[in-house]
N, C-alpha and C positions, 0 to 999 in steps of 0.2 A: 504494500500500500504506500503510495507516495505521500509526501508531507502535505500536499494540497488536498488530497482525498481525506487524510486524517483530520485536517483542520475543518473541512466542510462537515464531516461527521460529528466533530466536537461541537460545532456551532449549532447543528440541529439538536443535539442532545442538550446543549446549554439552554436553548429556548424551551425545550420540553420540560426540563427541570424547573425553570422559572414559572412556566404556566401551571405546572402541577402544584407548586408551592403556594400560588395565589397571593392573597394579601399578606401572608406571613413573610414572604420573601426568603431569600437565602443570602448568607454572607459569602464573600469571595473565598474564605477558607472552606466553608461547606461545599461550595461549588467545585473547588479544586479537589477536595476529597472524593466527591462523586465522580468527577471526570478523570481522576488519576493523573493530574498534571499540577504544575506550580501555580501559586497565587498570581504571579506576574503574567503567566499565560492567560489565566482567567480574566484578568484586567484588560489585556489586549483584546480578547475575544468579546468581552462586553462592549467595548468601544466599537468593534466591527459590527456587532449585532445592532447597535443603536444607530450608528452613522451610516454604515454601508448597506445594511439590510433593512434599515428603517423599522426595526422592531422598537416600539416606544417604551423605553426603560425609565424607571424612576429609582432614586436612591436617597436614603436618609443619612448617608455617610457610612453606614454599616451594612445594611441589607438592601439587596437589589430586588426589584419587582418589575413585572410588565404592567403597564398602565391598564387599569380595569376596562376602560372603554376602547381598547385596541381594536382597530378595524382596518383591514380585514383580519379574520382570525388566522391562527397558524395553519400552515399547509397540513392537509390530512392525507396520509398515505394508507391506501386500502389494498388488500389483495382481492382476487376475484370473488371469493366467497363472502367477504365482508361487504363488497359492493352489492352482491346479490341480496344480502340481508337488508341493506338500506333500500334497495329497489322494492323488496316485499313491503316494507313500511310505507313507501310512497304509493304503491298500488292500493294498499288498504286505505290510505288517505284519499286517493282518488275516488274510491268506491263511496265514501261518505261525504266528500266535499260537494256542497251545493252551490258554491260560488268560487270565483277565480281568486287564487292567492298568488300574486306576482312573485313573492319570495320563494314559494314552493316551486314555481315554474323555473325560476333562476337556478334553484338547487338541482332540479331535474336536468336542466340543460348542461350544468357543469359535470354532473355524473355521466351524462352521455358523451361528453368530450373525451373522457379517459377510458371508455369501454370500446369494444370493437365488435365487428361482425353482427350476428343476429341480436346480441344484447344491446348494442348501440342503437340499432333500428327500433328495438322494443322500447328503450328508454325515450327516444325521440317521439315515438308515438304516444307515450304517456304524457309528455310535455304538451303535445298537440291536443290531447283530450282535456287537459287542465285549462288550456287557453280557450276552449269552447264553453267553459262555465261563464255565467254572467259576472261582469266586473262591478264591484261595489267599493269604490275608493274610500268612502267613509268608514267602512268596516276594516279595511286594510290599515287605515290611519290609526284606528282604535287599537287594533292588534299590535301594531308596531310600537305604539306608545306604552302599552302594558308590558310588552316584551322588554323594552328599555328599562322600565321601572323595576321589573323583576331582576334583570341582569345587574343593574346599578344600585339595587336596594334603595330606590327613591319612591316616595309617596306619589300617588296618582289621584288626581281629582276626576271623578267620573259623574256623568249625568246619565241616569238610566230610567227606563220606563218602569213604572210601578203602578199597577192597577190602571186607572184611567188617566193618570198624570205622569209627571216625572219627578225624580228626587235627585239630590246631589249629595255625594259623600266623598270623603277622602279615604282611600284604601292603601294598605301596605300589601302589594302583590307578592305573596309567598311563592306562587307558581301558577302556571296555566295548565289546564288539563282538557284534552279533547275527549269526546265521548261519542260512541255510535248512536246512543239514544238521543233522538232529536236532531242528529246531524249537526252538532254544534260543539263549541268549546266553552270552558268556564275559567274565570279567574278566581282563585281562592286566597283570602287574606283578611286581615283585620279591617273593620269598617268603622269610621268615626260616627256615622249615623246610627250605629247599632251598639253603642257603648263599647266600642273597640273589641267586640266579639268577632270571632272568625266566621266569615260568611262566604257563600259561593254566589257569583254573579254570572249569569249567562251573557256571553259576549254579544249575541244578537240583540239584546235589550239595552246595550250601552250605546247611547247616541253620541257622546263626546267623551274624550279623555285628554287630560292635560297633565304633563309631567311637572312635578313640583321640585323645589330645590332640597327640601328636607329629606334626610335619609332615615332609615329604620334599621334596627338590628334583626337580621333574618333568623327565624327559629330553626331548630332541627326539624325538618319536614317529614322525617321518617314516620313519626307517629301519625301525622295527618294522612300520609299516603296509605298506611296500614288501615286506618279508619275508613278511608274512601274505598279501599280494596274490598272491604267487607260488604259494601252495598252492591246491589245487582247492576246498576248502571255505572258504578265507579265514581259517583259524584254526590252521594248523599252523606252528610255529616250528622250522624246520630249515634247514640249509645245504646238504643234499644236492641233487644235480641228477640226476633220473632221466628219460631220454628215453622218451617214450611215443608209439607209432605205432598208430593204429587205422584200419582200412579200413571204410567204410560202403557199403552196397548202393545201387544206383540208386533203390530205393524210398524211401529216407530222405535221399538226398543233398541235396535241396532244403532240408529242415529243418535239416540240419547246417550248410550254407553260409550260411543267412540269419541265423545267431545268432553273436554274439561270446561265445565260451566262456571264453577265458583270454588274458592279455597275450602269452603266448609262442606262441600257436597259429599254425600254418602249414597252409593248406588247399591240396591238390593234386588236380586232377581225375584220375580213373582211366579207363582204357579201359572202355567199356561203360556209362558214365554214373555210376559210383560216385565217391566222394571219399575222400581220405586226410587224416586229422587228425593232426598232429604237435604234441606238447607237451613242455615241460620242467617237471617238478614236483619238489618236495622229498620227496614221498611219494605212493604210489599207493593207500594204504589207503582213503581217502575217495572215490577214483575208482571203486572196484569196483561199488558199487550203481548208479552212473550207467551204466556199461558194460552191466551186466546188464539195465538197463531197455530197451535197444535190441534185446534178444533176438538172433535169428539175423541181424539186419541189421548187426551190428557184429562185426568180427573183430580181435582184438588181435594185432599183429605183434611189438611190443616193449613192455615187457621180458618175458622168458620167465616171470618170477614172476607177473605180472599175467595173462598168457595162460593159464598153468596154473590160476590161481585161478578165472578165469571158466569155463574148460572143466570143472573139477572141480565147480563150482557147478551148471552146467547138467546134467552127468551125474548128480549127486545128485538134482536136481529130476526128471529123467526117470525115475530109479529109483523115486522116491517116488510118482510118478503111476502107474507100472506096477504097483507093489505095492498100490495102493489104487484099483483099477479099479472097484470097486463104488460106485455113487452113494450119496450120503448119504441116510439114511432121512428121510421127511417127518415 
């Protein structure tokens, strides 16, 4: 390996170490130890990284950091299978996206530039599909503002639709969470209008968002993510525990058993070839449409409230069909 190649590899590793350290930063001695070189070499490399490669560095005299708002982000090196994993995520995003996201389109285009052959054609087709979604600049602006607030731990003032009117609150955006339920995304964080309690806000209902100068201390979101993960839609924050029992007919038992539905699921074979699904959820509200989608092949055993809601829904549907037996006119 030539000296030039060694230095290039060292600069890449130096940037990676600083980005991984985040706001804590690293001293030149720590960097030298990690890189296996002298402090003097690290000092020269830091200057090259800042001046020649334009990686925005900051230092308090002892510890070096990459500026939090660095843009663009560091180069990302993917192998073929890692690129495929990202492509899968983008395809799922496309399936549920009901509007154009210019940032997603740009990401797809960049992924397509580094692939080849049939994969490149497939990625480019994905980008074209995204471009055919309706463009809503106001929602893009809201999403970008919330993303910046999340990344920079800055408060965001939002105006959102509430009932028949609108309300204004200042939130601390802990994170953004997409969900297939309702084909939308949510921002989760503390809200000044709700006594600084943690709330979820549907992005489609946010009319305006303005980044404020005040910063907040981000919490450890692990607990919140675990709590969200216990809900069916992945977006309900509640401590309740509701036991759900649903029996599925033999006709759909295979489809039910081959899928991982929820972390609490327990599947039990039934006589005759059916299967029983047991869950523990904080709420059954978002489960109702899913149960209805199985039609007569699913019977709710518990809780009674969900069983009654499903039965009432099917009874009303049957009544609607019975009262409108005449076919639609051509």
